[in-house]
C-alpha positions as CSV (number, residue, x, y, z in Angstrom):
1,X,-36.9,22.4,25.5
2,X,-35.3,22.4,29.0
3,X,-34.7,18.8,29.5
4,X,-33.1,18.8,26.3
5,X,-29.7,19.7,27.1
6,X,-29.1,17.1,30.0
7,X,-30.4,14.3,27.7
8,X,-27.7,15.0,25.2
9,X,-25.3,15.4,27.9
10,X,-26.0,12.1,29.1
11,X,-24.7,10.7,25.8
12,X,-20.9,11.0,27.1
13,X,-21.8,8.4,29.5
14,X,-24.0,6.2,27.5
15,X,-22.2,5.8,24.0
16,X,-21.8,2.5,23.9
17,X,-25.5,1.7,24.6
18,X,-26.8,4.4,22.4
19,X,-24.8,3.1,19.7
20,X,-26.1,-0.3,20.3
21,X,-29.8,0.6,20.5
22,X,-29.4,2.6,17.1
23,X,-28.2,-0.4,15.4
24,X,-30.7,-3.0,17.1
25,X,-33.3,-0.9,15.2
26,X,-31.7,-1.8,11.7
27,X,-29.6,-4.9,12.2
28,X,-28.8,-5.2,8.7
29,X,-27.0,-1.7,8.8
30,X,-23.8,-3.0,10.8
31,X,-21.7,-2.5,8.1
32,X,-22.3,1.0,7.9
33,X,-20.8,1.6,11.3
34,X,-17.9,-1.1,11.2
35,X,-19.2,-2.0,14.6
36,X,-20.2,-5.6,15.4
37,X,-23.4,-6.5,17.0
38,X,-23.4,-6.9,20.5
39,X,-24.2,-10.1,22.3
40,X,-27.6,-10.9,23.9
41,X,-26.4,-10.1,27.1
42,X,-26.0,-6.3,26.6
43,X,-29.6,-5.9,25.3
44,X,-31.1,-5.0,28.4
45,X,-29.9,-3.4,31.7
46,X,-28.6,-5.3,34.4
47,X,-30.5,-3.5,36.9
48,X,-34.1,-3.5,35.1
49,X,-33.7,-6.1,32.6
50,X,-35.0,-3.3,29.8
51,X,-33.6,-0.6,27.9
52,X,-33.8,2.5,30.1
53,X,-36.1,5.1,28.9
54,X,-33.2,7.6,28.9
55,X,-31.5,5.5,26.3
56,X,-34.4,5.2,24.3
57,X,-34.7,9.1,24.1
58,X,-31.1,9.4,23.4
59,X,-31.4,6.7,20.6
60,X,-34.4,9.0,19.1
61,X,-32.5,12.2,19.3
62,X,-29.7,10.6,17.2
63,X,-32.2,9.7,14.6
64,X,-33.7,13.3,14.1
65,X,-33.5,14.9,10.7
66,X,-31.7,18.0,11.7
67,X,-27.9,16.4,12.3
68,X,-26.5,20.0,12.4
69,X,-28.5,20.9,15.5
70,X,-27.7,17.4,17.1
71,X,-23.8,18.2,16.2
72,X,-24.1,21.6,17.9
73,X,-25.5,20.2,21.0
74,X,-23.2,17.2,21.5
75,X,-19.9,19.4,21.0
76,X,-21.6,22.0,23.6
77,X,-22.6,19.3,26.1
78,X,-18.8,18.1,26.0
79,X,-18.8,15.0,23.8
80,X,-15.6,14.7,22.3
81,X,-15.1,16.0,18.8
82,X,-14.0,12.6,17.4
83,X,-17.1,11.0,18.7
84,X,-19.4,13.5,17.6
85,X,-17.9,13.0,14.4
86,X,-18.3,9.4,14.1
87,X,-22.0,9.6,15.1
88,X,-22.7,12.3,12.3
89,X,-20.8,10.5,9.8
90,X,-22.4,7.3,10.0
91,X,-25.7,8.7,10.3
92,X,-25.1,10.8,7.0
93,X,-23.8,7.5,5.7
94,X,-26.7,5.4,6.7
95,X,-29.5,7.9,4.8
96,X,-27.6,8.3,1.6
97,X,-26.7,4.5,1.5
98,X,-30.5,3.2,0.6
99,X,-30.7,5.9,-1.9
100,X,-27.5,4.5,-3.9
101,X,-28.5,0.7,-3.0
102,X,-31.8,1.4,-4.8
103,X,-29.7,1.9,-8.0
104,X,-28.2,-1.4,-7.8
105,X,-29.5,-4.8,-9.0
106,X,-30.8,-6.7,-5.8
107,X,-28.5,-9.5,-5.9
108,X,-29.5,-10.8,-2.4
109,X,-30.6,-14.1,-3.6
110,X,-27.2,-15.0,-5.5
111,X,-24.9,-15.1,-2.6
112,X,-22.4,-16.9,-4.9
113,X,-21.5,-14.1,-7.3
114,X,-19.9,-10.8,-6.6
115,X,-22.4,-8.0,-5.5
116,X,-23.6,-6.0,-8.4
117,X,-22.7,-2.6,-9.0
118,X,-24.2,0.3,-11.2
119,X,-25.3,-1.6,-14.8
120,X,-25.9,1.7,-16.6
121,X,-24.0,4.9,-17.2
122,X,-27.2,6.8,-16.2
123,X,-27.5,4.8,-12.8
124,X,-23.9,5.6,-12.6
125,X,-24.1,9.3,-13.1
126,X,-27.2,9.2,-10.5
127,X,-25.3,7.9,-8.0
128,X,-22.3,10.2,-8.5
129,X,-24.6,12.9,-7.8
130,X,-26.1,11.4,-4.3
131,X,-22.5,10.7,-3.6
132,X,-21.2,14.2,-4.0
133,X,-24.5,15.6,-2.1
134,X,-23.1,13.2,0.8
135,X,-20.2,14.3,0.5
136,X,-21.0,17.8,0.8
137,X,-22.9,17.2,3.7
138,X,-20.4,15.8,5.6
139,X,-18.0,18.3,4.7
140,X,-20.5,21.1,6.1
141,X,-21.0,19.3,9.3
142,X,-17.9,17.7,10.0
143,X,-16.0,20.9,8.7
144,X,-12.6,20.0,6.6
145,X,-10.8,16.9,7.0
146,X,-7.9,16.8,9.2
147,X,-4.8,18.3,7.5
148,X,-2.1,15.8,6.3
149,X,0.4,16.6,9.0
150,X,3.1,13.8,7.9
151,X,3.3,14.9,4.1
152,X,2.2,18.8,4.6
153,X,4.1,19.6,7.7
154,X,6.8,21.6,6.2
155,X,4.3,24.0,4.9
156,X,2.4,26.9,7.2
157,X,-0.9,26.4,8.1
158,X,-2.9,28.5,5.3
159,X,-1.0,26.2,2.8
160,X,-1.4,23.2,4.3
161,X,-5.2,24.0,4.3
162,X,-5.0,25.2,0.6
163,X,-3.3,21.8,-0.4
164,X,-5.2,19.8,1.4
165,X,-8.6,21.2,-0.4
166,X,-6.6,21.0,-3.7
167,X,-6.0,17.4,-3.4
168,X,-9.4,16.6,-2.2
169,X,-10.7,18.2,-5.2
170,X,-8.6,16.7,-7.8
171,X,-9.1,13.1,-5.9
172,X,-12.9,13.7,-6.2
173,X,-12.5,14.3,-10.1
174,X,-10.0,11.4,-10.5
175,X,-12.6,9.3,-8.6
176,X,-15.6,10.3,-10.5
177,X,-13.7,9.5,-13.8
178,X,-13.2,6.0,-12.6
179,X,-16.7,5.4,-11.4
180,X,-17.8,6.6,-14.9
181,X,-15.4,4.2,-16.8
182,X,-17.6,1.1,-15.2
183,X,-14.6,-0.8,-15.6
184,X,-13.7,-0.4,-19.0
185,X,-11.3,2.3,-19.7
186,X,-11.5,4.0,-23.5
187,X,-8.9,6.5,-25.2
188,X,-11.1,9.5,-24.1
189,X,-10.9,8.4,-20.4
190,X,-7.0,8.1,-20.6
191,X,-7.0,11.4,-22.1
192,X,-9.3,12.9,-19.3
193,X,-7.1,11.5,-16.7
194,X,-3.9,13.3,-18.5
195,X,-5.9,16.1,-18.3
196,X,-6.6,16.1,-14.6
197,X,-3.0,15.2,-14.0
198,X,-1.8,18.1,-15.9
199,X,-4.1,20.4,-14.1
200,X,-3.5,19.3,-10.8
201,X,0.4,20.0,-11.3
202,X,-0.2,23.3,-12.9
203,X,-2.4,24.2,-9.7
204,X,0.3,22.9,-7.4
205,X,2.9,24.8,-9.1
206,X,0.8,27.9,-8.5
207,X,0.1,27.3,-5.1
208,X,3.6,26.3,-4.0
209,X,7.2,27.8,-4.6
210,X,9.6,26.0,-6.5
211,X,11.3,25.1,-3.3
212,X,7.9,23.7,-1.6
213,X,6.9,21.8,-4.6
214,X,9.9,20.0,-4.3
215,X,9.5,19.3,-0.7
216,X,5.8,18.1,-1.7
217,X,7.3,15.8,-4.4
218,X,9.5,14.5,-1.7
219,X,6.8,13.3,0.2
220,X,4.2,12.3,-2.3
221,X,5.4,12.0,-5.9
222,X,5.2,8.4,-7.5
223,X,8.8,8.1,-7.1
224,X,8.5,8.9,-3.5
225,X,5.7,5.9,-3.2
226,X,7.9,3.6,-5.0
227,X,11.3,4.3,-2.9
228,X,9.4,4.1,0.2
229,X,9.5,0.5,1.1
230,X,12.7,0.1,0.0
231,X,14.0,3.4,2.4
232,X,12.1,1.2,5.0
233,X,14.0,-2.3,4.2
234,X,17.4,-0.2,4.2
235,X,16.8,1.9,7.1
236,X,17.7,5.1,5.1
237,X,18.7,8.2,7.1
238,X,16.7,11.5,5.7
239,X,20.2,12.9,3.6
240,X,20.3,9.1,2.0
241,X,16.6,9.3,0.9
242,X,17.2,12.7,-0.4
243,X,20.2,11.9,-2.5
244,X,18.4,8.5,-3.6
245,X,15.3,10.2,-4.7
246,X,17.0,13.5,-6.4
247,X,19.0,10.7,-8.6
248,X,15.8,8.6,-9.6
249,X,13.2,11.4,-9.7
250,X,15.6,12.8,-12.3
251,X,15.4,9.4,-14.2
252,X,11.8,8.7,-13.7
253,X,10.9,12.6,-15.4
254,X,13.0,11.5,-18.5
255,X,11.8,7.7,-18.7
256,X,8.3,7.5,-17.2
257,X,6.4,4.5,-17.9
258,X,3.6,5.9,-20.0
259,X,6.6,7.0,-22.6
260,X,8.2,3.7,-23.2
261,X,6.8,0.8,-25.4
262,X,6.2,-2.9,-24.3
263,X,9.7,-3.5,-24.9
264,X,11.1,-0.9,-23.0
265,X,11.9,1.3,-26.0
266,X,11.5,5.4,-25.6
267,X,8.3,6.2,-27.6
268,X,8.7,8.8,-30.8
269,X,7.6,11.9,-28.5
270,X,10.7,10.7,-26.2
271,X,14.0,11.9,-26.0
272,X,16.1,9.4,-28.3
273,X,19.4,9.1,-26.0
274,X,20.7,8.1,-23.7
275,X,18.5,4.5,-24.3
276,X,16.8,3.6,-20.9
277,X,19.4,0.7,-20.5
278,X,22.3,2.9,-20.6
279,X,20.6,5.6,-18.4
280,X,19.7,2.8,-16.0
281,X,23.4,1.9,-16.0
282,X,24.2,5.5,-15.1
283,X,21.7,5.7,-12.5
284,X,23.3,2.7,-10.6
285,X,26.9,4.4,-10.9
286,X,25.4,7.6,-9.7
287,X,23.6,6.1,-6.5
288,X,27.1,3.9,-5.6
289,X,28.8,7.3,-5.7
290,X,26.2,9.2,-3.7
291,X,25.8,6.5,-1.2
292,X,29.1,4.4,-0.7
293,X,30.0,0.8,-1.6
294,X,28.5,-0.7,1.5
295,X,25.2,1.3,1.7
296,X,24.6,1.1,-2.2
297,X,24.5,-2.9,-1.5
298,X,22.2,-2.2,0.9
299,X,19.8,-0.3,-1.3
300,X,20.4,-3.0,-3.9
301,X,19.3,-5.8,-1.5
302,X,16.5,-3.5,-0.5
303,X,14.6,-4.4,-3.7
304,X,16.0,-8.1,-4.4
305,X,13.3,-10.8,-3.9
306,X,15.3,-13.2,-2.3
307,X,17.1,-11.1,0.4
308,X,13.3,-9.7,1.2
309,X,12.2,-13.3,2.0
310,X,15.1,-14.0,4.2
311,X,14.6,-10.7,5.8
312,X,10.9,-12.1,6.5
313,X,12.1,-15.4,7.4
314,X,14.4,-14.1,9.8
315,X,11.3,-12.1,11.4
316,X,9.2,-15.4,11.5
317,X,11.8,-17.1,13.2
318,X,13.2,-14.3,15.5
319,X,16.6,-14.7,14.1
320,X,19.4,-12.1,14.9
321,X,19.3,-9.1,12.6
322,X,22.7,-9.5,10.7
323,X,21.4,-13.3,9.6
324,X,19.6,-12.4,6.6
325,X,22.7,-10.9,5.1
326,X,24.9,-13.5,6.0
327,X,22.4,-16.2,4.0
328,X,22.2,-14.2,1.4
329,X,25.8,-14.1,0.8
330,X,26.2,-17.5,1.4
331,X,26.2,-18.3,-2.6
332,X,28.9,-15.8,-3.2
333,X,31.8,-17.6,-4.9
334,X,29.7,-20.8,-5.0
335,X,28.9,-20.1,-9.0
336,X,32.6,-20.0,-9.8
337,X,33.5,-22.8,-7.7
338,X,30.9,-24.8,-9.3
339,X,32.0,-23.5,-12.8
340,X,35.5,-24.5,-12.2
341,X,34.2,-28.3,-11.0
342,X,32.2,-28.5,-14.4
343,X,35.1,-27.3,-16.5
344,X,37.7,-29.6,-14.6
345,X,38.9,-32.1,-17.7
346,X,40.3,-34.5,-15.2
347,X,37.1,-35.7,-13.4
348,X,34.4,-37.8,-15.2
349,X,30.7,-36.6,-15.4
350,X,29.8,-38.7,-12.3
351,X,32.8,-37.2,-10.3
352,X,31.5,-33.7,-11.2
353,X,28.2,-34.5,-10.1
354,X,29.5,-35.9,-6.8
355,X,31.8,-32.9,-6.2
356,X,28.7,-30.6,-6.6
357,X,26.8,-32.6,-4.3
358,X,29.3,-32.3,-1.7
359,X,29.5,-28.4,-2.5
360,X,25.7,-28.3,-2.0
361,X,26.0,-30.3,1.2
362,X,28.9,-28.1,2.8
363,X,26.8,-25.0,2.3
364,X,23.7,-26.6,3.6
365,X,25.7,-27.5,6.8
366,X,26.8,-23.6,7.1
367,X,23.0,-22.7,6.8
368,X,22.2,-24.9,9.5
369,X,25.1,-23.3,11.7
370,X,23.9,-20.1,11.1
371,X,20.1,-20.9,12.1
372,X,19.5,-24.3,13.2
373,X,18.6,-27.4,11.5
374,X,14.8,-26.9,11.8
375,X,14.8,-23.3,10.8
376,X,17.2,-24.1,7.8
377,X,14.9,-26.8,6.7
378,X,11.9,-24.4,6.8
379,X,13.8,-21.9,4.8
380,X,14.9,-24.7,2.0
381,X,11.0,-25.8,2.3
382,X,10.0,-22.2,1.4
383,X,11.7,-22.4,-2.0
384,X,14.6,-20.1,-0.7
385,X,18.3,-20.5,-1.3
386,X,17.5,-22.9,-3.8
387,X,21.1,-22.8,-5.2
388,X,21.9,-25.3,-2.2
389,X,18.9,-28.1,-3.7
390,X,20.5,-27.5,-6.9
391,X,23.8,-28.3,-6.2
392,X,22.8,-31.5,-4.1
393,X,21.0,-32.4,-7.3
394,X,24.0,-32.1,-9.3
395,X,23.0,-28.6,-10.9
396,X,25.2,-25.7,-11.7
397,X,24.3,-22.3,-10.0
398,X,24.8,-19.6,-12.5
399,X,25.2,-15.5,-12.5
400,X,25.7,-13.4,-15.3
401,X,27.2,-10.1,-15.9
402,X,23.8,-8.1,-15.1
403,X,23.6,-10.2,-11.9
404,X,20.8,-12.3,-13.1
405,X,20.7,-15.9,-11.3
406,X,20.3,-19.2,-13.1
407,X,21.0,-22.9,-13.0
408,X,22.2,-24.8,-15.7
409,X,23.2,-29.0,-16.3
410,X,26.4,-30.4,-16.4
411,X,27.4,-30.2,-20.2
412,X,25.5,-27.1,-21.1
413,X,26.9,-24.2,-22.1
414,X,28.1,-21.5,-19.3
415,X,25.5,-18.9,-20.6
416,X,22.5,-21.1,-20.3
417,X,19.9,-21.8,-17.8
418,X,17.8,-19.3,-15.7
419,X,16.4,-19.7,-12.1
């Protein structure tokens, strides 16, 4: 016993070698630790050509069954808490993984197929029990998960911890339901999921004040998740985000997806008026009033696939920050100009086609002047700014009152075509 503490303390210096020794004993388990196997040059000590007795002893100590005493001694020896947690968690996973794997069909000889999961409800339930047992041991040995400071930082410490536990509990319930469905959901599964969500919401309302619950929704609700990428694209300030969220959340609470049918109409349980289409127009008007015209346009662009693709191109080719907008707005006025050419009764069909071609070439040159010929051709080859190629092929780019873009042939009605 008197040599035990120094032996464990030396782990702080030999962490890499110890991990390698453990992995060497079970080479098929590399995936459990997410650490790649070391090269042969690291299997032996450079001075002796052999693994030292001390390293063997450390490896043996790490594999003993009493993980709680191992954890306590490592921490007492000064090994960083994150390092201890890494070892303990992976040792736990390795011990339970074999039990779970035994419930799954052996697919080692059918490498061309997707590895099989559980094939019966009974096996799923057994695996669920093992999984919960493993999670409980992890929580016992590692303690509670680190509190989510990014989303819960506005709360006092006690509530942050309580909220983290609440979320973990309901996440476990949802994951359990997903595993039990065996990839085929029935009506009862949908009902259970709805019940879990409703109970979670009630518990949140009991734990948090209304103001705290609103702040929580600002950070974690489905509305917040959908808005996050748009806020990043438009580089929104916190005040802008809060204004957008308030309006969007009000719309989402009234017209959630599961209350609309496949055509976008409210189901009988919903409120009959205004219709989702009318409400969407009202929402857009409210957003423009809240943000101002310029920032509202940035908000619209943040969800426009053409603009986002031009943003990606700008990053790829290291273009100046303002270039994507200039490229996007190259099309401004072009549909109207092309329509005037198409409607000009003084021109023959061939003259109209040539005028459209020249309009396309003029805009291609504008593209080249902004980004250069090589980059411009790469953008066009990536199927962006397609309207330029359409013009050069004698087609007319169109845009309707709902800002939907399309193309039409000469001689087609003005409302024809799509892009």
